[in-house]
N, CA, C and O of each residue as an XYZ file, in Angstrom:
484
protein
N      10.744     17.191     -6.209
C      10.345     17.454     -4.830
C       9.320     18.828     -4.734
O       9.386     19.872     -5.383
N       8.511     18.485     -3.847
C       7.357     19.623     -3.724
C       7.628     19.912     -2.475
O       8.247     19.084     -1.807
N       7.224     21.137     -1.910
C       7.338     21.725     -0.630
C       7.268     23.258     -0.184
O       7.426     24.243     -0.905
N       7.039     23.222      0.946
C       6.846     24.555      1.585
C       7.827     24.613      3.065
O       8.133     23.644      3.760
N       8.215     26.133      3.298
C       9.415     26.132      4.626
C       8.820     27.226      5.084
O       8.639     28.175      4.321
N       8.469     27.266      6.241
C       8.234     28.062      7.175
C       9.387     28.430      8.082
O      10.487     27.881      8.013
N       8.958     29.740      9.250
C       9.932     29.829     10.058
C      10.190     28.842     11.120
O      11.258     28.848     11.733
N       9.114     27.870     11.395
C       8.975     27.299     12.568
C       8.984     25.243     11.921
O       9.223     24.305     12.681
N       8.655     25.100     10.394
C       8.275     23.995     10.306
C       8.456     23.804      8.389
O       8.298     24.759      7.628
N       8.728     22.708      8.026
C       8.692     22.523      6.542
C       7.989     21.138      6.441
O       8.060     20.153      7.176
N       7.152     21.420      5.077
C       6.577     20.189      4.758
C       7.465     19.907      2.908
O       7.779     20.717      2.036
N       7.577     18.600      2.983
C       8.100     18.219      1.638
C       7.158     16.890      0.961
O       6.345     16.226      1.605
N       7.383     16.766     -0.001
C       7.038     15.498     -0.583
C       7.985     15.121     -1.602
O       8.292     15.863     -2.536
N       8.506     13.815     -1.395
C       9.558     13.334     -2.016
C       9.396     12.021     -2.228
O       8.952     11.198     -1.427
N       9.945     11.754     -3.864
C       9.921     10.344     -4.005
C      10.988      9.362     -3.382
O      12.066      9.844     -3.729
N      11.177      8.466     -2.794
C      12.095      7.577     -2.052
C      12.267      6.277     -2.416
O      11.145      5.771     -2.395
N      12.961      5.584     -2.693
C      13.227      3.932     -2.502
C      13.853      3.630     -1.380
O      14.094      2.458     -1.092
N      14.186      4.625     -0.624
C      15.186      4.377      0.409
C      14.430      5.268      1.796
O      15.166      6.030      2.423
N      13.443      5.176      2.080
C      12.883      6.099      2.986
C      13.534      5.943      4.606
O      13.458      6.805      5.482
N      14.124      4.722      4.709
C      14.532      4.817      5.807
C      16.306      5.438      6.209
O      16.686      5.877      7.294
N      16.919      5.317      5.252
C      17.841      6.264      4.884
C      17.841      7.657      4.804
O      18.782      8.318      5.243
N      16.797      8.186      4.246
C      16.252      9.567      3.846
C      15.705     10.114      5.419
O      15.745     11.266      5.851
N      15.384      9.343      5.842
C      14.901      9.579      7.574
C      16.157      9.735      8.304
O      16.437     10.617      9.116
N      16.800      8.862      7.946
C      18.154      9.056      8.843
C      18.828     10.392      8.793
O      19.152     11.153      9.705
N      18.952     10.479      7.522
C      20.054     11.708      6.947
C      18.734     12.842      7.669
O      19.087     13.463      8.672
N      17.648     13.016      7.282
C      16.876     14.044      8.380
C      17.022     14.019      9.701
O      16.849     15.076     10.307
N      17.336     12.938     10.356
C      17.372     12.965     11.225
C      18.713     13.797     12.069
O      18.710     14.490     13.087
N      19.764     13.395     11.186
C      21.256     13.749     11.411
C      20.933     15.391     11.514
O      21.002     16.014     12.573
N      20.535     16.031     10.101
C      20.440     17.268      9.831
C      19.661     17.990     10.628
O      19.905     19.196     10.640
N      18.424     17.442     11.584
C      17.760     18.150     12.421
C      18.715     18.043     14.008
O      18.806     19.063     14.691
N      19.283     16.921     14.407
C      20.465     17.098     15.407
C      21.245     18.268     15.276
O      21.292     19.179     16.102
N      21.864     18.206     14.191
C      23.168     19.022     13.993
C      22.620     20.467     14.021
O      23.301     21.250     14.682
N      21.537     20.953     13.438
C      20.880     22.435     13.172
C      20.566     22.691     14.537
O      21.046     23.716     15.023
N      19.695     21.799     15.411
C      19.091     22.311     16.407
C      20.124     22.417     17.559
O      20.068     23.416     18.276
N      21.082     21.448     17.800
C      22.281     21.880     18.429
C      23.109     23.219     17.874
O      23.465     23.897     18.837
N      23.394     23.621     16.980
C      23.772     24.855     16.732
C      22.645     25.984     16.558
O      23.172     27.082     16.378
N      21.465     26.018     16.560
C      20.638     26.806     16.814
C      20.555     27.179     18.450
O      20.843     28.286     18.907
N      20.272     26.460     18.940
C      20.241     26.075     20.804
C      21.510     26.953     21.231
O      21.249     27.872     22.008
N      22.880     26.801     20.829
C      23.900     27.231     20.906
C      23.894     28.909     20.818
O      24.278     29.666     21.709
N      23.331     29.305     19.448
C      23.470     30.430     19.079
C      22.526     31.111     20.060
O      22.887     32.162     20.591
N      21.227     30.524     20.359
C      20.122     31.351     21.047
C      20.476     31.190     22.414
O      19.828     31.899     23.184
N      21.608     30.204     23.082
C      21.994     30.156     24.311
C      20.917     29.229     25.101
O      20.750     29.521     26.285
N      20.019     27.925     24.467
C      18.464     27.583     24.927
C      18.846     25.746     24.908
O      17.995     24.911     24.600
N      20.138     25.430     25.262
C      20.282     24.420     25.164
C      19.143     23.489     25.851
O      18.527     23.829     26.861
N      18.940     22.190     25.115
C      17.875     21.484     25.398
C      16.129     21.625     24.913
O      15.167     20.865     25.023
N      16.321     23.020     24.330
C      15.069     23.299     23.484
C      14.809     22.471     22.449
O      15.784     22.031     21.840
N      13.606     22.120     22.067
C      13.423     21.097     21.172
C      12.966     21.974     19.985
O      12.064     22.799     20.133
N      13.556     21.800     18.880
C      13.793     22.630     17.483
C      12.916     22.099     16.648
O      11.916     22.753     16.352
N      13.141     20.728     16.078
C      12.510     20.048     15.256
C      11.265     18.819     15.895
O      11.659     17.770     16.404
N      10.233     19.044     15.809
C       9.432     17.822     16.518
C       9.883     16.309     15.925
O      10.396     15.385     16.557
N       9.561     16.361     14.654
C       9.790     15.045     14.175
C       9.445     14.973     12.763
O       8.758     15.807     12.173
N      10.018     13.814     12.199
C      10.114     13.402     10.680
C       8.989     12.387     10.546
O       9.163     11.303     11.103
N       7.844     12.598      9.872
C       6.770     12.132      9.524
C       6.678     11.350      8.020
O       6.220     11.864      7.000
N       7.167     10.133      8.128
C       6.821      9.758      6.628
C       5.875      8.702      6.502
O       5.552      7.855      7.335
N       5.435      8.898      5.201
C       3.904      8.205      4.926
C       4.012      7.920      3.366
O       4.392      8.755      2.545
N       3.706      6.900      3.139
C       3.673      6.030      1.777
C       2.384      6.902      0.927
O       1.332      6.405      1.328
N       2.187      7.632      0.256
C       1.116      8.089     -0.471
C       0.428      7.057     -1.446
O       1.002      6.677     -2.467
N      -0.706      6.663     -1.119
C      -1.254      5.611     -1.514
C      -2.032      5.417     -2.536
O      -2.485      4.329     -2.892
N      -2.246      6.676     -3.141
C      -3.115      6.942     -4.595
C      -2.782      8.099     -4.888
O      -1.995      8.781     -4.231
N      -3.519      8.540     -6.215
C      -3.306      9.870     -6.398
C      -4.258     10.799     -6.148
O      -4.112     12.000     -6.376
N      -5.371     10.224     -5.622
C      -5.728     11.244     -4.531
C      -5.170     11.669     -3.508
O      -5.282     12.829     -3.109
N      -4.410     10.661     -2.885
C      -3.684     10.763     -1.564
C      -2.695     12.301     -1.952
O      -2.736     13.494     -1.650
N      -2.045     11.604     -2.594
C      -0.923     12.316     -3.361
C      -1.700     13.996     -3.742
O      -1.417     14.980     -3.058
N      -2.634     14.061     -4.866
C      -2.862     15.281     -4.845
C      -3.596     16.221     -3.807
O      -3.494     17.447     -3.816
N      -4.337     15.497     -2.927
C      -4.696     16.059     -1.887
C      -3.445     16.530     -0.743
O      -3.406     17.660     -0.255
N      -2.628     15.634     -0.482
C      -1.221     16.352     -0.004
C      -0.579     17.372     -0.786
O      -0.087     18.370     -0.259
N      -0.567     17.185     -1.876
C       0.277     18.499     -2.385
C      -0.657     20.071     -2.029
O      -0.266     21.179     -1.664
N      -2.179     19.457     -2.375
C      -2.662     21.076     -2.049
C      -2.612     21.070     -0.542
O      -2.454     22.260     -0.273
N      -2.642     20.634      0.196
C      -2.251     20.645      1.887
C      -0.939     21.226      1.851
O      -0.951     22.317      2.420
N       0.148     20.921      1.413
C       1.326     21.734      1.410
C       1.318     22.916      0.585
O       1.861     23.910      1.067
N       0.924     22.985     -0.306
C       0.760     24.204     -0.964
C      -0.341     25.244     -0.214
O      -0.076     26.446     -0.204
N      -1.152     24.920      0.196
C      -2.183     25.886      0.975
C      -1.498     26.288      2.402
O      -1.467     27.451      2.802
N      -1.003     25.284      3.054
C      -0.349     25.344      3.945
C       0.318     27.343      4.742
O       0.341     27.674      5.928
N       0.624     27.968      3.837
C       1.279     29.386      4.040
C       0.067     29.861      4.448
O      -0.001     30.477      5.512
N      -1.252     29.607      3.534
C      -2.686     30.334      4.177
C      -2.990     30.281      5.159
O      -3.278     31.233      5.883
N      -3.003     28.651      5.538
C      -3.651     28.119      6.615
C      -2.885     28.632      7.879
O      -3.501     28.576      8.943
N      -1.787     29.056      7.880
C      -0.852     29.821      8.895
C      -0.762     31.106      8.933
O       0.011     31.737      9.654
N      -1.795     31.699      7.916
C      -2.000     33.089      7.924
C      -0.502     33.824      7.226
O      -0.385     35.003      7.559
N       0.375     33.412      6.527
C       1.364     34.093      6.123
C       0.844     34.899      5.108
O       0.924     36.122      5.223
N       0.253     34.319      4.000
C      -0.288     35.321      2.937
C      -1.707     34.609      2.612
O      -2.171     33.593      3.129
N      -2.348     35.572      1.443
C      -3.848     35.231      1.440
C      -3.957     34.247      0.176
O      -5.053     33.829     -0.198
N      -2.700     33.890     -0.484
C      -3.049     33.479     -1.946
C      -1.731     32.070     -1.429
O      -0.796     32.464     -0.732
N      -1.761     30.932     -1.718
C      -1.142     30.097     -1.832
C       0.114     30.260     -2.773
O       1.071     29.489     -2.700
N       0.063     31.097     -3.477
C       1.065     30.937     -5.191
C       1.916     32.248     -4.386
O       3.083     32.325     -4.772
N       1.595     33.098     -3.528
C       2.483     34.159     -3.048
C       3.626     33.993     -2.231
O       4.527     34.826     -2.130
N       3.568     32.746     -1.566
C       4.401     32.377     -0.491
C       5.999     32.122     -1.363
O       5.956     31.285     -2.264
N       6.921     32.595     -1.187
C       8.212     32.719     -1.641
C       8.794     31.284     -1.310
O       9.429     30.793     -2.243
N       8.707     30.573     -0.246
C       9.347     29.590      0.240
C       8.848     28.272     -0.068
O       8.912     27.381      0.778
N       8.344     28.074     -1.236
C       7.259     27.038     -1.495
C       7.299     26.359     -2.867
O       7.724     27.147     -3.712
N       7.061     25.418     -3.257
C       6.985     25.203     -4.821
C       5.391     25.233     -5.328
O       4.957     24.548     -6.254
N       4.751     26.003     -4.668
C       3.390     26.736     -5.440
C       3.558     27.111     -6.809
O       2.985     26.701     -7.819
N       4.597     28.106     -6.626
C       4.266     29.069     -7.997
C       5.023     28.230     -9.169
O       4.376     28.067    -10.203
N       6.279     27.709     -9.104
C       6.584     26.586     -9.716
C       5.833     25.502    -10.629
O       5.940     25.179    -11.812
N       5.024     25.081     -9.559
C       3.736     24.032     -9.981
C       2.458     24.698    -10.803
O       1.806     24.133    -11.681
N       2.261     26.060    -10.291
C       1.367     26.828    -10.946
C       1.913     27.135    -12.514
O       1.264     27.070    -13.558
N       3.043     27.420    -12.355
C       4.079     27.647    -13.920
C       3.847     26.277    -14.914
O       3.331     26.262    -16.032
N       4.219     25.507    -14.390
C       4.110     23.936    -14.520
C       2.612     23.710    -15.526
O       2.382     23.758    -16.735
N       1.988     23.508    -14.587
C       0.375     23.159    -15.318
C      -0.413     24.306    -15.471
O      -1.325     23.810    -16.132
N      -0.688     25.369    -15.348
C      -1.542     26.307    -15.601
C      -2.552     26.610    -14.382
O      -2.939     25.799    -13.540
N      -2.795     27.606    -14.461
C      -4.064     28.063    -13.476
C      -5.032     27.276    -13.556
O      -5.575     26.863    -12.532
N      -5.439     26.912    -14.782
C      -6.996     26.183    -15.168
C      -6.633     24.920    -14.846
O      -7.553     24.301    -14.312
N      -5.437     24.196    -15.003
C      -5.645     22.778    -14.185
C      -5.491     22.974    -12.706
O      -5.961     22.120    -11.953
N      -4.808     24.133    -12.178
C      -4.361     24.027    -10.849
C      -6.076     24.310    -10.252
O      -6.434     24.013     -9.112
N      -6.643     24.704    -10.913
C      -7.933     25.211     -9.768
C      -8.558     23.926    -10.161
O      -9.197     23.462     -9.217
N      -8.597     23.176    -11.246
C      -9.342     21.723    -11.395
C      -9.135     20.593    -10.407
O      -9.916     19.743     -9.978
N      -7.805     20.843    -10.161
C      -7.049     19.579     -9.131
C      -7.491     19.863     -7.830
O      -7.850     18.927     -7.116
N      -7.528     21.529     -7.235
C      -7.908     22.430     -6.163
C      -9.542     21.530     -5.966
O      -9.893     21.018     -4.904
N     -10.078     21.519     -6.807
C     -11.625     21.128     -6.957
C     -11.843     20.141     -6.861
O     -12.888     19.858     -6.274
N     -10.990     19.064     -7.378
C     -11.144     17.467     -7.296
C     -10.434     16.577     -6.035
O     -10.760     15.482     -5.576
N      -9.404     17.435     -5.689
C      -8.583     16.729     -4.646
C      -8.645     17.864     -3.018
O      -7.636     18.216     -2.408
N      -9.791     18.157     -2.712
C      -9.976     19.425     -1.864
C      -8.964     18.688     -0.417
O      -8.962     17.511     -0.056
N      -8.297     19.679      0.085
C      -7.679     18.831      1.741
C      -8.905     18.816      2.484
O      -8.750     17.844      3.223
N      -9.734     19.177      2.668
C     -10.967     18.868      3.776
C     -10.451     18.932      4.877
O      -9.974     20.018      5.206
N     -10.389     17.982      5.653
C      -9.989     17.616      6.831
C      -8.600     17.109      7.150
O      -8.301     16.575      8.218
N      -7.657     17.349      5.992
C      -6.185     16.674      5.688
C      -5.383     17.156      7.307
O      -5.375     18.225      7.918
N      -4.893     16.087      7.536
C      -3.676     16.485      8.601
C      -4.696     16.017     10.394
O      -4.169     15.910     11.501
N      -5.949     15.870     10.108
C      -6.674     15.011     11.219
C      -6.782     13.823     10.989
O      -7.937     13.403     11.051
N      -5.648     12.771     10.629
C      -5.485     11.546     10.663
C      -6.488     10.961      9.821
O      -6.522      9.740      9.970
N      -7.503     11.499      8.801
C      -8.129     10.600      7.797
C      -7.356      9.784      6.892
O      -7.655      8.692      6.407
N      -5.954     10.723      6.688
C      -5.023      9.796      5.802
C      -4.100      9.333      6.506
O      -2.965      9.603      6.113
N      -4.213      8.606      7.598
C      -3.212      7.971      8.384
C      -3.361      6.266      7.858
O      -2.628      5.404      8.343
């Protein structure tokens, strides 16, 4: 699993042969946790989680661009200046596994460009 977690959202890349069951489990988690958080904050009815968005990654390019997008997300949101500095991300582990040179090569070969703007739907 690869991912990045933030105060108001998260991104994860998970390989699954049972995506429906996984989305159902996430839906239950989102329901229970939002109920608890809204109770603690006395904000019943507030939407905590927006959606579970599942997508089959269709190619190596799609996977690598998605991984770059997930790892770069802390920079995009202004939490850090360098993606590997966000402590709640798989980026540091990824970097340790493949090395800086290969990570830079992947970043160049599979840029995020306008990822998230529906090009990959």
